[in-house]
N, C-alpha and C positions, 0 to 999 in steps of 0.2 A: 899868312895867318888870317887876314880878313876874308879871303876867299874860302878858307876852310870853315870859318864861322857861317858864311852864307850857305855853303853846302850842307853843313850840319843842321842849320835851321830848316832847310828844305826837306831833308831826310826825316828830321824829327816831326815835321808837320804831316808828312805822309804817314808815318807810324801812328801819330795821334789820331788822324782821321780813321785809320783802319782799326786801331785798338779800342777807341772810345766806345763804339757801339757794342763791341764784344764785352767790354768791361761792364757797361751799364746793364746789359741783359743778364750777365752772370751775377752781378751784385744786387739786382732787384728781384727778378723772378727766378733766380737760381739756375739758369740754363747756360751751360757752357757749350756753345755751338761750334762744333768742329767743322761744320760746313761753311763757316764764315769766310775762310780763305777762298773757297771755290765760288762763293757768291760774289766776292770781290773781283775775281777773274772773269766770271761769266757775265757780269754786268758790262765790263769793258768789251767782252767778246760780242755781246748782242749789239752794243753801240757800234762796234767795228762793222758788223754786218749791215746796219742801217746806214752808216756814213758811206759805206762802199756803194750803196745804191743812190744816195742823195747827199750831196756835199752840204755839210751843216757847220755852223759856227761852234766855238767851244762852249758857250753857255747852254746851247741846246743839247750838245753831247753830254755835258755834265748832268743836265736834267734827266736825260734818258737813262744814264747810269744810276742816278738816284732812284728813279721810279722802278727800274728793273730790279735793282737790289732790294728795294722795299717789298716788291711783289713776291720775289722768290723767297725772301726771309719769312714773310707771312704764310706762304704756302707750306714751307717747311714746318712752321709752328703748328698750323692747323691740321695738316695731313700726317705729320709724323710725331711731333713732340707732344701734342695734346692727347692723342690716343695712348701714347706710352704712359703719360702721367695718370690717365684714368685707370688703366689696367694694371699698373705696377702694384705689387703687394705692399711696398713701403717706399719711403722717400729715397732711401739709399739705392734700392734697385732701380728706381726711376732715373736717378742721376746716371747710373752706369749704362742703362739702356739708351738714354738720350745721347750719351757719348758715342755709342756704337751706331745709333741712328744717324747722327751727324756725319760720322765717317762715311756711312753708306750713301747719304745724299751728296756728300762732297765727291765721292767716286763717280756718281752718275753724271754730275755736271762736268767733271773733268773729262770723262770719257766722251761726252758729246762734243766738247770743244776740241779735243784731240782728234776725233774722227773728222770733223769738218775742216780743221786747219791742217790736218796731217802732221801735227806737232810742230808746225812752222810758226814762228812769232808773228803776231798781227799788230796793226797799229791804225792810225787815222790819217794816212797820207792823203786821202781825198777830201779831208776837212778843209773848210775855207780859212781856218785859223792858221796863222804863220808865226813861227817862233822868231822873236827879235831879241838879240843880245845887246845889252847896253854896257859899253866899256867906260867905266867911271875912273879909269886910271889905275887905281890900286885894287880894283875888284871888277869882275864881270858878272852881270846879273841879267837873267832872261825874264821875259814877261810871264813865262810859265811858272818860274820860281815865285814871282810876286803873287800870282793867283793862288798858288798852293799855300803859301804862308798866310795870306789874308783869309782864304777859305777855312783853314784849320782854326785860326783864332776866332772867326765869327761863329762857326758851327760849335766849337767847344764852349764859347761863351753862351750861345743859345741853349745848349744842353744843360749847362750849369744853372742858368736862369730857370729853365723848365723844371728841373728837379727841386730847386729851392723855393720857387715863388708860385708856381701854378698848382692848382688843386690836384691834377692828375700826377704831377711830379711828386708832390708830398705823399700821395697815396702809394706811388711806386716805392718811395723810400720806406714807407710803413710796411709794405709787403716784404721788403728786404730785411727788415728787423724782425718782424713776427707775422708771417702770413695768416696764421689762424686768427689772431686778434684783429688784424686788418679786415679779414673777411667778415668777422662778427660785427665790425663797425660799419658794414655796408659797402666796402670796397669791392668793385667788380674786377676780380683778379684776371679773368679770361680776357676781358676787353683791354685792360691795361697791358697784359702780356702780348697781345697782338700789336698794340701801339708801340711798345718798346722794341719788339722784334722788327717792326717796319722801320723804325728810326735806326736800329742797328744795321739792317741791310742797306738802307739808304746811304748811311755814312760809308759803308764798305764800297758801294757802287761809285760814290763820288771819288773815293780814294783810288779805285781801280782805273777810272777814266783819267784822272789827273796824273797818275803814275805813267800811264801809257803816253800821254802828251809829253811828259818830262823825259822819259827814256827813248821815245820814238816808237817803241814796240815792246810788247811783253809776250811771254809764252803761256801756254795753258797751265804749266806747272808753277807759275809765279806765285799763285795764292798760297801754296804750301810753304814757301820760304817766308812769306809775310806772316803766316800764322805763328811761326816760331817767334818772330819779332814782337808780335802782339802779346804773346805769353810773357815775354821778358819785360815789356813795358808795364803790363798789368801787375805782375808780381812785384816789380820794383815800386810802383806807385801805390798799389792797394786796390783791391777789387771794388768796383762800383763808384770810385771817386774820379770826378772829372779832373780836378787838380792833380790827383795822383797819376792819371793816365798821361797828362801833359808833362809832368815832371819825369815820369818813367820813360816816355818817348824821347824827351830831350836828353836825358842821361845816356840812353842807349845810342842815340844818334851821335852825340859828342864822342863817346868812347869808341864807337865804330870808326868815326872819321879819324880820330887820333891813330888808331891801329892801322887804318888804311894808308895814312900818310907816312907813318914811321916804319911800316913793314911792307912786304910784297903784296899784302892783301889776303893771303891765304888763311889768316887767323880771324878774319872778320866775323864769319858765322859762328865761330867758337865763342865769341864774346857773349852772344845771347845766352848760350848754355851756362857759361861761367857766371854771368850776372844773376841768372835764375838760381843757380846752386848757392851762390854766396848770400843772396838775400833770404833764401829759405833757411839758411843756417843762422844768420844774424837777426833778421826781423821777418818772420814768416808772414805777418799781416801786411807787409809793405810799408812804405814811408807814411802814407796817409790812411792806411787800412784801420778799420775799427775793430776792437776786440769783440769776439763773438760771445754772446751771453746765452747760456743754456739754463732753462728753467726746469726744475724737477718738481 
């Protein structure tokens, strides 16, 4: 039982790191980024290429993943999403075109990784970091699991503080409530959109690198599976809520762990779909989601 709790906490932390950035971008600037999964994978892939040439410790590898994820996410925003928003006839068409654009960008990143790796899983075997497992008698805990849980708690706490206490965070929350009024009050939406997309991509990059260390290797298609998990966590917790993303990721990880322990494991992926469907029926806004206000 104790080992299952540790495993669920590790899995939930990975889900949180991945889903948090996606949730914040969706809840503040209204961008549902379908390229998020590929950014997650591609950050780890670039880190793999660098580590293969020069052995690096884990902190440097995580920093590389963060920077690569942030840069790619900003490029996607500037080169794809912003032009779409400027040219779209209305907000609804812009949302649909952004979804399609995100899928297209994800396909490009996925194709590059598949081409270079020939669809063979990749990892950081050349890294100077070594996994150590601590046997505490009733539970086994690795140093990678400790890093993952601590990183998720710290980054989620930092994101929550940023949104609630900093000027830019409060401005982002204002954009999420009413972008037109926020713009009239002097909020630079474009600058903040780039900032939140950089943060979103950086979190995805960190998650990708840590998952690779945790599993030993990942495949180019790993981002697609995590994208589904992110949707489940976001729908459960509520779009744009840091606490909601944490609770949603925890619920998803606990339920998946229970299913994995009690069954053969073939039903684990179906849990995500089931939780999404159930929450949409019972509480479409999610546990911590706010009610949308429409002004006429």
